C-alpha positions in Angstrom: 10.0 -26.8 -2.6 11.7 -23.4 -3.2 10.1 -20.4 -4.9 11.9 -17.4 -6.3 10.3 -14.1 -5.6 11.1 -10.5 -6.7 11.4 -7.7 -4.1 11.7 -4.0 -4.3 13.8 -2.2 -2.0 12.4 1.2 -2.6 15.8 2.7 -3.8 15.8 1.8 -7.6 16.9 -1.8 -6.8 15.4 -5.3 -7.2 16.5 -8.7 -6.0 15.3 -12.1 -6.4 15.2 -14.1 -3.2 14.5 -17.9 -2.6 11.9 -18.8 -0.2 10.2 -21.9 0.9 7.0 -22.7 -0.5 4.5 -24.0 1.9 3.0 -27.1 1.8 0.0 -27.6 -0.5 -3.4 -27.2 1.1 -6.2 -29.4 0.2 -8.1 -26.7 -1.6 -5.0 -25.2 -3.3 -3.1 -25.3 -6.8 0.6 -25.4 -7.6 1.4 -23.5 -10.5 4.6 -23.1 -12.3 4.8 -19.8 -13.8 5.6 -19.3 -17.7 5.7 -15.6 -18.1 4.5 -12.4 -16.2 4.2 -8.9 -17.5 5.9 -5.7 -16.0 3.1 -3.0 -15.5 5.5 0.0 -16.5 3.6 2.8 -14.8 2.7 1.5 -11.6 5.6 -0.8 -11.1 8.4 2.3 -11.8 6.6 3.9 -8.9 7.4 1.0 -6.9 10.8 0.8 -8.1 11.4 4.6 -7.3 9.9 4.3 -4.0 7.3 6.7 -5.1 4.2 4.7 -3.4 2.0 6.3 -0.6 2.3 4.8 2.5 -1.1 5.5 4.0 -2.9 3.2 1.5 -2.9 -0.6 0.6 -0.5 -1.3 -2.1 -3.7 -3.1 -3.7 -6.7 -3.9 -1.7 -8.1 -6.1 -4.3 -5.2 -8.5 -4.6 -4.8 -10.6 -1.5 -1.0 -11.1 -1.9 -0.6 -7.4 -2.2 -3.1 -5.9 0.4 -1.2 -6.8 3.6 2.1 -5.1 2.5 2.7 -1.8 4.0 6.4 -0.9 3.2 9.9 -2.0 1.5 11.1 -4.4 0.8 8.0 -5.2 -1.1 6.7 -7.9 -3.5 4.9 -6.3 -6.7 3.2 -7.4 -9.9 -0.2 -8.6 -10.8 0.1 -10.3 -14.4 1.3 -13.7 -14.5 0.5 -16.7 -16.4 1.4 -20.4 -15.5 0.5 -24.1 -15.6 -1.2 -25.9 -12.9 1.3 -28.8 -11.9 -0.5 -30.1 -8.7 -3.8 -30.0 -7.1 -4.5 -30.6 -3.6 -7.0 -33.3 -2.7 -10.0 -31.1 -2.3 -9.3 -29.0 -5.5 -10.6 -29.9 -8.8 -8.2 -32.2 -10.3 -9.1 -30.9 -14.0 -6.9 -28.1 -13.3 -3.9 -30.1 -13.5 -2.2 -29.4 -17.0 -4.3 -26.1 -17.6 -2.9 -22.8 -18.3 -4.3 -20.1 -15.8 -3.7 -16.2 -15.3 -2.9 -15.0 -11.9 -3.1 -11.8 -10.0 0.0 -12.1 -8.1 3.5 -10.7 -7.4 6.5 -11.7 -9.7 7.4 -15.4 -8.6 8.2 -18.5 -10.4 5.9 -21.1 -8.4 2.7 -20.3 -6.6 0.2 -21.6 -4.5 -3.3 -20.5 -5.1 -6.9 -21.6 -4.4 -8.8 -22.2 -8.0 -11.1 -19.2 -7.1 -8.0 -17.0 -7.2 -7.0 -17.9 -11.1 -8.6 -17.6 -14.4 -8.3 -20.4 -16.8 -7.0 -19.2 -20.3 -9.8 -19.7 -23.1 -8.9 -22.0 -25.8 -6.6 -20.3 -28.4 -5.2 -17.6 -25.9 -1.3 -17.9 -25.5 0.4 -17.2 -22.2 1.9 -14.0 -23.9 -1.3 -12.8 -24.9 -3.0 -13.5 -21.6 -0.6 -11.5 -19.7 -2.2 -8.5 -21.0 -5.7 -9.1 -19.3 -5.0 -6.5 -16.5 -4.0 -3.9 -19.1 -6.8 -4.6 -21.5 -9.2 -4.7 -18.5 -8.0 -1.4 -17.6 -8.4 0.0 -21.1 -11.9 -1.1 -21.2 -12.6 0.2 -17.8 -11.6 3.6 -19.0 -13.7 3.6 -22.0 -16.8 2.2 -20.1 -16.4 5.1 -17.7 -15.9 7.5 -20.5 -19.3 6.4 -22.3 -18.0 7.5 -25.7 -20.9 9.0 -28.0 -21.2 9.1 -31.8 -19.4 12.0 -33.4 -17.3 13.1 -30.3 -13.9 14.6 -30.6 -11.6 12.5 -28.6 -8.1 12.9 -27.3 -5.7 10.4 -25.6 -2.9 12.0 -23.8 0.0 9.1 -23.4 0.7 6.4 -25.7 2.2 3.5 -23.3 0.5 0.1 -23.1 -2.7 1.3 -21.5 -2.9 4.4 -23.8 -2.4 2.2 -26.8 -5.1 -0.3 -25.7 -7.4 2.5 -25.1 -6.9 4.1 -28.6 -7.3 0.7 -30.0 -10.7 0.3 -28.3 -11.9 3.8 -29.3 -11.0 3.3 -32.8 -13.8 0.8 -33.1 -16.4 3.7 -31.9 -17.8 6.2 -34.8 -16.1 9.2 -33.2 -15.7 12.4 -35.0 -11.9 12.5 -34.4 -9.6 10.4 -32.4 -6.2 12.4 -31.7 -3.3 10.7 -29.6 -0.7 12.9 -28.0 2.7 11.4 -27.5 6.2 12.7 -27.5 8.1 9.4 -28.1 8.4 8.4 -31.9 8.0 4.6 -31.1 4.9 5.0 -29.6 3.7 7.5 -32.0 4.0 4.8 -34.7 2.2 2.2 -32.6 -0.5 4.6 -31.9 -1.2 5.0 -35.9 -1.2 1.2 -36.0 -3.8 1.0 -33.2 -6.1 3.2 -35.1 -5.3 6.9 -34.1 -6.4 9.5 -36.8 -3.8 12.0 -35.9 -0.7 11.7 -33.5 0.7 14.9 -32.1 3.6 15.9 -29.9 2.4 18.8 -28.0 6.0 19.7 -26.9 6.3 21.1 -30.5 4.5 24.4 -30.5 3.5 24.1 -34.3 1.6 20.7 -33.4 -0.2 22.2 -30.6 -1.6 25.0 -33.0 -2.4 22.2 -35.4 -4.3 20.4 -32.7 -6.4 23.6 -31.8 -7.3 23.9 -35.4 -8.5 20.4 -35.4 -10.8 21.0 -32.4 -12.2 24.5 -33.6 -14.3 23.8 -36.8 -14.0 26.7 -39.2 -17.3 26.5 -41.0 -19.2 28.2 -38.5 -17.8 31.0 -36.0 -20.1 29.9 -33.2 -19.6 26.3 -33.4 -18.6 24.7 -29.9 -14.9 24.1 -29.7 -12.2 21.8 -27.9 -12.5 18.1 -27.4 -15.5 16.2 -26.1 -13.7 13.6 -24.5 -10.3 13.2 -23.1 -8.2 10.5 -21.4 -5.2 11.6 -19.3 -2.9 8.4 -19.3 0.5 9.8 -19.4 1.3 9.2 -15.7 2.6 12.9 -15.6 1.1 15.3 -13.0 1.2 18.1 -15.6 -0.9 16.2 -18.0 -4.3 17.2 -16.4 -3.6 20.9 -17.2 -2.7 20.1 -20.7 -6.0 18.5 -21.3 -8.1 21.2 -19.5 -6.7 23.6 -22.1 -8.0 21.4 -24.7 -11.3 20.4 -23.4 -14.6 21.9 -24.8 -17.7 23.2 -23.0 -19.1 20.5 -20.4 -16.6 18.0 -21.7 -15.3 14.8 -19.9 -11.8 14.2 -18.7 -11.2 10.8 -17.6 -8.2 10.0 -15.6 -6.4 6.7 -15.7 -3.0 7.6 -14.5 -1.9 6.8 -10.9 0.6 9.3 -9.8 1.7 7.7 -6.4 3.2 10.5 -4.3 3.9 12.7 -7.2 1.8 16.0 -6.8 -0.4 17.3 -9.5 -0.3 21.3 -9.6 -3.9 21.9 -11.6 -5.2 25.1 -12.4 -8.8 25.3 -11.9 -9.7 29.0 -12.8 -10.5 30.2 -16.2 -11.2 27.5 -18.6 -11.8 24.9 -16.2 -14.5 26.9 -14.3 -16.3 28.7 -16.9 -16.3 25.3 -19.2 -18.0 23.1 -16.6 -15.5 20.5 -17.4 -16.1 17.1 -15.7 -13.0 15.1 -14.1 -13.7 11.4 -13.8 -11.5 9.2 -11.9 -11.4 5.7 -13.4 -10.0 2.8 -11.6 -10.2 -0.8 -12.7 -10.9 -2.5 -9.3 -14.5 -1.9 -9.4 -17.1 -1.3 -11.9 -18.8 2.0 -12.4 -22.1 2.1 -10.1 -24.5 2.7 -13.1 -23.3 -0.6 -14.9 -23.2 -2.9 -11.8 -26.8 -3.9 -12.4 -25.8 -5.6 -15.8 -22.1 -6.0 -15.5 -20.0 -8.2 -13.3 -16.4 -9.0 -13.3 -16.8 -12.3 -14.9 -18.7 -10.7 -17.8 -15.9 -7.9 -18.3 -13.3 -10.6 -18.2 -15.1 -12.5 -20.9 -15.2 -9.2 -23.1 -11.5 -8.8 -22.1 -10.6 -12.1 -23.9 -12.6 -11.1 -27.1 -10.8 -7.8 -27.1 -7.4 -9.7 -26.8 -8.2 -11.8 -29.9 -9.3 -9.1 -31.9 -6.4 -6.4 -31.0 -3.8 -8.8 -30.7 -1.9 -6.8 -27.8 1.2 -9.0 -27.9 2.6 -7.1 -30.8 3.3 -4.5 -28.2 6.1 -6.7 -26.6 9.2 -4.9 -26.9 11.5 -6.8 -24.6 11.7 -10.2 -23.1 14.0 -11.0 -20.1 14.7 -14.1 -18.1 13.4 -13.8 -14.6 16.9 -13.9 -13.3 17.7 -10.6 -15.3 15.1 -8.6 -13.7 17.3 -5.9 -12.5 18.3 -5.2 -16.2 14.5 -5.0 -17.0 13.7 -2.3 -14.6 16.9 -0.3 -15.2 15.9 -0.1 -18.8 12.6 0.7 -18.2 13.8 3.5 -15.8 16.4 5.1 -18.0 15.7 4.4 -21.6 11.8 4.7 -21.8 11.8 5.6 -25.6 12.9 2.0 -26.1 10.4 0.2 -24.2 6.6 -0.7 -24.6 5.5 -4.0 -22.9 8.4 -5.8 -21.0 7.9 -9.3 -19.9 9.6 -11.9 -17.8 10.1 -15.7 -18.9 10.7 -18.2 -16.5 
């Protein structure tokens, strides 16, 4: 049987190649893919050839960790239907919809331990948001929001929007999001942001400083308490340092790849004892591991998918055969895009 797989060439090009699917092993499932989601931030780094070469592409996903260069398979958000099970695999999987952490491909062979069955009521176009929602949950859990805090989220792509939606459920003092693209600004308000600003406009930067500076007491602490850098832009951290209050927390969820961040650590950063937290979804924060497992967090992800309905963030659907067009639009016209998905 043939499988069609997406390959990146590292020079802003993609192609789909036909490969022979190996013979089904006794403990494997054969899965026909229904849809997959493009992770815009990470996959644009892959598309543009901006991945660092000295670390695995993803050490937690078996289909990715052994790759070391281009041409490269990538992707990690697929949903399909189990069509066949090996003679030692659970036959009850046949006909079930499952989520797969795997590069974009139309047919897969995976062990049952490598898939996540979709819960009742979750549709495939909802389930492809599992990694994005888990990332947003991980960011918020690492941040540990406290009642009454002034929060800022920089960047309102899909991860930023889902993080905003989660934070909107907390009793924060303020929830401000920072985004330059009008379409994303509108979605940010829909997701629960109290104020949405464009810091490229000087008047809005001034407005933000006033929001973070209580006027009733001259000696009241100023600045934000909790900030998230989710823009994917290396200069984002410097912007947030300028807005951070004393002993505040900046959570970095962006992955910059080979892009260099010029961070100024004198002045406000040094005197204000600002804490920078690196957040990465592959592991659970050490202080929570005794009570939280990946399984428990995935169960919470499904709950949040039901509640937040992230499928409304889908802006484009492409046939898998039109993948080159999808990445070109994502690369050249980001203002048009939120979540892009492939249908098979």
